[in-house]
C-alpha positions in Angstrom: 10.2 -5.2 -0.9 7.5 -6.7 -0.3 4.6 -7.2 2.0 4.4 -11.3 2.5 1.2 -11.3 4.0 -0.1 -9.5 1.5 2.6 -9.2 -1.1 1.6 -5.4 -1.6 5.0 -3.7 -2.4 6.6 -1.3 0.6 9.2 0.7 1.3 11.4 -0.2 4.5 11.5 3.1 5.5 7.9 4.1 4.9 6.1 1.5 6.2 3.8 0.8 8.5 5.0 -1.4 10.7 8.1 -4.4 10.9 8.7 -7.9 12.6 11.6 -9.8 13.4 11.1 -13.2 12.5 14.1 -16.5 12.9 16.3 -13.0 12.7 14.7 -11.4 9.5 13.0 -8.3 9.2 9.7 -8.3 7.8 8.3 -5.2 6.3 4.5 -4.4 6.5 2.0 -2.0 4.8 0.1 -1.7 6.7 -0.6 -3.0 11.0 -3.0 -5.8 10.6 -0.4 -7.2 7.9 2.0 -7.5 10.7 -0.7 -8.8 12.9 -1.3 -11.8 10.8 1.9 -12.3 10.4 2.5 -12.1 14.2 0.0 -14.9 14.1 0.5 -17.5 12.3 4.8 -16.7 10.5 5.4 -19.9 9.3 1.9 -19.2 6.6 3.6 -16.5 5.1 7.5 -17.3 4.4 8.3 -19.6 1.3 9.8 -22.5 2.1 13.0 -24.3 1.3 13.3 -27.9 0.9 14.8 -29.6 -1.2 13.8 -31.9 -3.3 13.2 -34.7 -1.1 11.2 -32.1 1.0 13.5 -31.9 3.9 14.2 -28.3 4.7 17.3 -26.4 3.3 18.8 -24.9 6.4 20.5 -21.3 4.8 23.1 -18.4 6.4 21.1 -15.8 5.4 
């Protein structure tokens, strides 16, 4: 799994921190990455849009 802030590989079992956003848990290599994520999660999560730029809703 990748840290959404720095893109470093992170093992869920040994991650330095984790955070839940919109029902999904994200894992981080360091507390600083978790803090940056929690300040602005939308900056680090890829936006899923269709060809017209409309947000795609999924059950993931």
